[in-house]
C-alpha positions in Angstrom: 7.2 26.9 33.9 6.0 28.8 31.4 3.4 27.7 28.6 6.1 27.8 26.2 7.9 25.1 27.9 4.7 22.9 28.9 3.4 23.0 25.3 7.8 21.7 23.8 6.8 19.3 26.9 4.0 18.1 25.5 5.6 17.7 22.3 8.8 15.8 23.2 6.1 13.5 25.2 4.7 12.4 21.9 7.6 12.4 20.2 8.9 9.9 22.6 5.7 8.0 23.1 5.6 7.7 18.9 8.9 6.6 18.7 8.4 4.0 21.3 5.3 2.4 19.3 7.5 2.2 16.6 10.2 0.4 18.3 7.6 -1.9 19.8 6.3 -2.6 16.3 10.5 -3.0 14.8 10.9 -5.8 17.3 7.9 -7.4 16.5 8.8 -7.7 13.0 12.2 -8.7 13.9 11.4 -11.6 15.5 8.8 -12.5 13.0 11.5 -11.9 10.1 14.6 -13.4 12.4 12.3 -17.0 12.7 11.7 -17.0 9.0 15.7 -16.7 7.7 17.1 -19.3 6.4 13.6 -21.5 5.9 13.8 -23.3 2.9 9.8 -22.4 1.4 10.4 -22.9 -2.0 9.7 -26.7 -1.5 6.5 -25.8 0.3 5.3 -22.9 -2.8 5.4 -26.5 -5.4 3.3 -28.3 -3.5 1.0 -25.7 -3.6 1.1 -25.1 -7.0 0.0 -28.7 -7.1 -2.7 -28.9 -4.7 -6.4 -29.1 -5.5 -6.7 -26.9 -2.4 -5.0 -23.7 -3.8 -7.8 -21.5 -5.2 -8.5 -19.8 -8.4 -8.0 -15.7 -8.1 -9.4 -13.0 -10.4 -7.0 -10.7 -10.9 -8.1 -7.2 -11.2 -6.2 -4.2 -12.5 -8.4 -0.9 -13.2 -6.6 1.2 -15.5 -6.6 4.8 -16.3 -4.5 6.6 -19.0 -2.0 3.5 -17.8 -0.8 3.5 -21.6 2.8 3.9 -20.6 2.9 0.5 -18.7 -0.4 -1.9 -19.0 0.8 -3.4 -21.6 4.1 -4.3 -20.1 2.1 -5.1 -16.7 -0.1 -7.7 -18.0 2.6 -9.0 -19.9 4.1 -10.5 -16.5 1.0 -11.2 -15.4 0.4 -13.7 -18.2 4.0 -15.9 -16.9 2.7 -15.7 -13.2 3.5 -19.6 -11.4 -0.1 -19.8 -10.3 -2.0 -23.1 -11.5 -5.8 -21.2 -12.4 -6.1 -17.5 -12.7 -7.8 -15.0 -15.2 -6.8 -11.3 -15.6 -9.7 -8.8 -15.7 -8.1 -5.4 -17.0 -11.0 -2.5 -16.3 -10.2 0.5 -18.7 -12.1 2.8 -16.9 -13.0 5.7 -19.3 -9.3 6.5 -20.4 -9.0 9.5 -22.1 -5.6 7.6 -23.6 -4.9 5.1 -25.6 -5.1 2.5 -22.8 -7.8 0.1 -24.7 -6.4 0.8 -28.1 -3.1 -0.6 -26.9 -4.3 -3.9 -25.1 -6.7 -4.6 -27.9 -3.7 -4.3 -30.4 -1.3 -5.8 -28.3 -3.5 -9.1 -27.3 -5.5 -9.2 -30.0 -8.7 -8.6 -28.3 -12.3 -9.1 -29.7 -15.7 -8.2 -28.0 -17.5 -11.2 -26.2 -20.9 -11.5 -24.4 -20.3 -12.2 -21.1 -22.9 -12.4 -18.2 -21.8 -9.9 -15.2 -23.6 -10.5 -12.3 -23.7 -6.4 -10.3 -22.7 -7.9 -6.8 -21.5 -4.5 -5.9 -22.4 -0.9 -7.4 -20.7 0.4 -10.3 -20.6 2.3 -13.3 -21.8 0.7 -16.5 -20.0 -1.6 -18.4 -20.0 -0.9 -22.3 -18.4 -3.6 -23.8 -15.9 -6.8 -22.7 -13.3 -8.0 -24.9 -10.8 -11.0 -24.3 -8.1 -12.1 -25.7 -8.0 -14.7 -29.0 -3.9 -15.6 -27.9 -4.8 -16.0 -24.1 -8.3 -16.9 -23.3 -8.3 -16.0 -19.8 -7.4 -11.9 -20.4 -10.3 -9.7 -20.2 -10.5 -5.9 -21.0 -13.7 -4.8 -19.1 -14.7 -0.7 -20.7 -16.7 1.1 -18.3 -18.0 4.5 -17.5 -15.4 6.6 -15.6 -15.8 6.3 -12.0 -12.6 6.4 -10.6 -10.2 3.1 -8.8 -13.0 1.9 -6.1 -15.7 2.0 -9.1 -13.5 0.0 -11.8 -12.7 -2.4 -8.9 -16.7 -3.1 -8.3 -16.8 -3.5 -12.0 -14.1 -6.5 -11.6 -15.5 -8.2 -9.1 -18.9 -8.2 -10.8 -17.5 -9.6 -14.1 -14.9 -12.0 -12.2 -15.4 -15.8 -12.0 -13.1 -16.9 -9.0 -13.6 -17.0 -5.2 -10.9 -14.6 -4.9 -9.7 -11.3 -6.2 -5.7 -9.8 -6.5 -6.3 -5.8 -7.1 -3.2 -4.4 -8.7 -2.5 -1.2 -10.1 -2.4 -0.8 -13.5 1.1 0.5 -13.1 2.9 -2.5 -11.3 5.1 -5.8 -11.7 4.8 -8.6 -10.1 7.0 -11.0 -9.3 6.3 -14.7 -10.9 6.1 -16.5 -7.4 4.3 -13.4 -5.9 0.2 -14.8 -6.1 1.3 -18.4 -4.6 3.0 -16.8 -1.9 0.3 -14.3 -1.4 -2.0 -17.2 -1.1 -0.3 -19.4 0.8 -1.4 -17.8 4.5 -5.1 -18.3 3.3 -4.6 -22.3 2.3 -2.6 -23.3 5.0 -5.5 -22.0 7.8 -7.9 -23.6 5.7 -9.6 -19.8 4.5 -9.3 -18.5 8.1 -7.5 -15.7 6.5 -9.6 -13.7 4.3 -7.3 -11.3 3.0 -3.5 -10.5 2.5 -1.0 -8.0 1.4 2.5 -8.2 0.0 5.1 -5.8 -0.3 5.4 -2.8 -2.6 8.8 -2.1 -4.3 10.4 0.6 -6.0 10.8 0.1 -10.0 12.4 2.9 -10.7 16.4 2.2 -11.0 15.9 -1.3 -11.5 16.1 -3.2 -15.1 13.0 -4.4 -16.4 12.5 -6.0 -19.4 9.1 -8.1 -21.5 7.5 -7.3 -17.9 9.7 -8.6 -15.2 12.4 -7.5 -12.9 16.0 -8.6 -14.0 18.3 -6.6 -11.9 17.4 -4.5 -9.2 19.1 -1.4 -8.4 18.9 2.1 -6.7 18.0 5.3 -8.9 19.8 8.4 -8.8 16.8 10.7 -7.8 17.1 11.6 -4.0 13.5 12.0 -3.8 12.8 8.4 -5.3 15.5 6.7 -2.9 14.1 8.6 0.1 10.7 6.9 -0.8 12.3 3.8 -1.3 13.1 4.1 2.2 9.6 5.2 3.6 7.9 1.9 1.9 10.6 -0.2 4.0 9.8 1.7 7.1 6.3 1.2 6.3 5.7 -2.4 5.5 8.4 -3.9 7.1 8.4 -2.4 10.8 4.5 -1.0 10.4 2.4 -3.4 8.6 4.1 -6.5 9.8 4.2 -5.8 13.4 0.2 -5.0 13.3 -0.6 -7.9 11.2 0.9 -10.0 13.4 -1.9 -10.0 16.2 -4.5 -9.3 13.3 -4.5 -5.2 14.1 -3.6 -4.3 10.0 -6.4 -2.1 9.2 -4.8 -1.2 5.4 -3.5 -3.6 2.4 -1.9 -1.5 -0.2 -4.6 -1.0 -3.4 -1.2 -2.0 -5.0 -1.2 -5.6 -4.3 -3.8 -7.6 -2.1 -6.2 -10.9 -2.3 -9.3 -10.9 -0.9 -12.2 -13.8 -0.2 -14.7 -11.9 -2.8 -17.5 -13.6 -0.8 -16.5 -11.2 2.3 -15.8 -8.3 -0.1 -19.4 -8.6 -1.3 -20.7 -9.1 2.0 -18.9 -6.0 3.1 -20.5 -4.1 -0.2 -17.4 -3.9 -1.9 -15.5 -0.4 -2.5 -16.5 2.4 -1.1 -17.1 4.9 -3.9 -16.7 8.1 -2.5 -13.7 8.0 -1.1 -9.7 8.5 -2.3 -8.5 5.9 0.6 -10.8 2.8 -0.8 -8.1 0.0 -0.1 -7.5 0.8 3.9 -11.9 1.5 4.0 -12.2 -1.5 2.8 -10.3 -3.3 4.9 -11.4 -1.1 8.1 -15.4 -2.2 7.0 -14.1 -6.0 6.7 -12.9 -5.6 10.4 -16.3 -4.8 11.2 -18.0 -6.9 9.8 -15.9 -9.8 11.2 -16.8 -7.9 14.6 -20.4 -7.9 14.1 -20.5 -10.8 13.3 -18.1 -12.8 16.3 -16.4 -14.0 13.6 -12.4 -15.1 14.3 -11.6 -14.6 10.4 -7.9 -13.1 9.9 -6.0 -10.2 8.0 -2.6 -10.6 6.9 0.6 -8.6 5.6 2.9 -11.2 3.9 6.8 -9.4 3.3 7.5 -11.7 0.4 5.7 -12.1 -2.2 6.6 -8.7 -3.8 4.9 -6.4 -6.2 7.4 -3.5 -8.0 5.7 -0.5 -9.0 6.8 3.3 -10.1 7.2 6.1 -7.6 6.6 10.0 -8.6 9.9 11.1 -9.6 8.8 14.8 -8.7 8.0 16.9 -6.1 4.7 18.1 -7.6 3.4 14.5 -8.5 4.6 13.2 -4.8 2.7 15.9 -3.2 -0.6 14.9 -4.9 -0.1 11.3 -3.9 0.4 12.3 -0.2 -2.2 14.9 0.3 -4.4 12.0 -1.3 -3.4 9.3 1.0 -3.9 11.5 3.7 -7.5 12.4 2.4 -7.9 8.9 2.5 -7.0 8.5 6.0 -9.0 11.1 7.1 -11.9 10.1 5.5 -11.9 6.1 6.9 -11.2 7.6 10.1 -14.1 10.0 10.2 -16.2 7.6 8.5 -15.8 4.6 10.8 -15.3 7.1 14.2 -18.1 4.8 15.7 -15.9 2.1 16.1 -12.6 4.0 17.9 -12.5 3.0 21.7 -15.8 1.4 21.3 -15.4 -2.6 23.2 -17.0 -4.4 20.3 -14.3 -3.9 18.2 -11.8 -5.4 20.8 -8.2 -4.9 19.9 -9.2 -3.0 16.4 -11.4 -0.4 18.2 -8.4 0.1 21.1 -5.5 -0.5 19.6 -5.3 0.0 15.8 -8.1 2.8 15.6 -6.4 4.8 18.0 -2.5 4.2 16.7 -3.9 5.3 13.4 -5.7 8.5 14.7 -3.1 9.4 17.5 0.0 8.8 14.9 -0.6 8.2 11.0 -3.3 11.1 11.2 -2.2 13.9 14.2 1.0 13.1 14.0 1.6 15.1 10.7 0.0 17.7 13.1 2.6 17.3 16.3 5.8 16.8 13.9 4.9 20.1 12.6 4.3 21.9 15.6 7.8 20.0 17.0 10.0 21.7 13.6 8.0 25.2 14.7 9.2 25.0 17.7 12.5 23.7 17.2 13.6 26.3 15.0 11.6 29.5 17.3 14.0 28.2 19.9 17.4 27.8 18.5 16.0 31.7 17.2 14.2 33.2 19.8 15.6 33.4 23.6 11.7 33.3 25.2 11.9 29.3 23.9 14.4 27.0 26.3 17.6 26.1 23.9 18.0 23.1 26.1 14.3 21.7 25.4 14.3 22.3 21.2 17.8 20.4 21.7 16.2 18.0 23.4 13.4 18.0 20.5 15.4 18.1 17.6 17.6 15.0 18.8 13.9 13.1 19.6 12.3 14.2 16.2 15.9 12.9 14.7 15.3 9.6 16.0 11.7 9.0 15.0 12.6 10.9 11.4 15.5 9.3 10.4 16.8 6.4 12.8 13.4 4.2 12.2 13.7 4.4 8.7 17.1 3.3 9.1 15.7 0.3 11.3 13.6 -0.5 8.3 16.3 -0.6 6.0 17.8 -3.8 8.5 14.9 -5.8 7.9 15.0 -5.1 4.8 19.0 -6.8 5.1 17.8 -9.2 7.1 14.4 -10.7 5.1 14.5 -9.6 1.1 18.0 -8.6 0.2 16.5 -7.5 -2.3 19.3 -5.1 -3.0 22.6 -7.3 -3.0 25.1 -4.6 -3.1 26.5 -3.4 -0.4 26.9 0.2 -1.6 22.9 0.3 -2.1 22.3 -0.5 1.8 24.9 2.2 2.4 23.6 4.8 0.0 20.1 4.1 1.9 21.5 4.3 5.3 22.6 7.9 4.2 19.8 9.2 3.4 18.0 7.5 5.8 19.8 9.5 8.2 18.9 12.9 6.3 15.4 12.3 6.0 14.7 14.8 9.3 16.3 17.7 7.6 14.5 17.8 4.1 12.0 14.8 3.2 10.7 14.7 6.5 9.1 17.7 6.9 8.2 18.1 3.1 5.6 15.4 4.3 4.4 16.3 6.9 3.6 19.6 5.3 1.8 17.7 2.6 0.0 15.5 5.1 -1.3 18.8 6.7 -2.4 19.7 3.3 -4.3 16.8 3.1 -5.7 17.1 6.4 -7.0 20.5 5.4 -8.2 19.4 2.0 -10.5 16.4 3.8 -11.8 19.2 5.8 -13.2 20.7 2.9 -14.4 17.4 1.5 -12.4 17.5 -1.4 -12.3 14.2 -3.6 -11.0 14.4 -6.7 -7.2 12.5 -7.3 -5.2 15.1 -8.9 -3.4 14.3 -12.0 -0.4 10.9 -11.8 1.5 11.5 -14.6 2.9 7.8 -15.6 6.1 7.2 -17.6 6.1 3.7 -17.6 8.4 1.0 -16.1 9.8 -0.7 -18.6 11.5 -0.3 -21.9 9.2 -2.9 -24.2 5.9 -2.0 -24.3 
């Protein structure tokens, strides 16, 4: 056996191991979703709406140049089914009409408000309150990035729980009560929860609400829908079941504010502030020997706008990979450290070996497959075996995510929608996944070079009626 064969078998064994790990997560997720099928939760949610144990929430909406969608996003929040909450839009030094549109749409006036600086943030220039909706505030601050804006929101908030929400996102009306249910049911043993993120491109949206779910015609967006189903319904359910979750999406998560403050708030020197906070919360819990938990809840749903061009999608994916690299590098001492138990021995190795290094190894797999088909010094049989396992890893597991969607939330009601998703999932390995692998490798390289900018993320807006 020559060096090329040894190299090929090494990649093959890695891909088999990663596939088995995902299948285990799929099995765990399927069990959870199967048990919940057919359960009537509506009555339980209605009871929580009237319960005194349902804690009030401060919804934090960081907004930087979100003029295209921020008004409709806030409109959707104003109709939430929840007993008591406030909405705080943090204008992070926008250079467009974000602040002007909010002030005009909701008749906002400057107010004098005491802001306790419990976590670090840049200067707050002014606070505005709506004269129409007393629980709607806008914080205008000096630009400092998303993490800094969230910290400013935490400092301004008055309630014990905070919900982080992207400025271009729409929450379903029952989303808050659903995401708070595990916290209430556990008597606040659960300190953070995250919901599912779904892509709103292709849906019919009226007055800040998704009234009809549909699929877009753009293949790039369809592939992102499949990718989100795989990430949320396979990865996060499986990890959450055993309190192994290391990420709650920055687009929609609820946190116990006291624990966030204890952890130091959001880290401002990273582009992966959502994962970094969750890892730091796990670290604090382990160091205090607390049995508090962090959970993922598949239903509620938050709808968001997905990039519809390769250039914008590339910026997003390289940024995500940089954030992953930065978080793992910052907390590398947790890796295989008995002090952090399952997080140190399962979660951290998973994110290092599969989520971070997986891009490099999968990229080498594509190079090996192509080389094996073109050159005789690489065994053809091994290349074909690697092609098969790479297709399974890159496409078949995505199909499993689509299957879990049909089992659980059933957000795509038409059979042709599911057939379309299955078809595109089967093609993932041949075009979309190699692109993603290349972008992730670029993200790792950028992280090595310590690039820290977010990049320009152009928004078109997902609602017709701002």
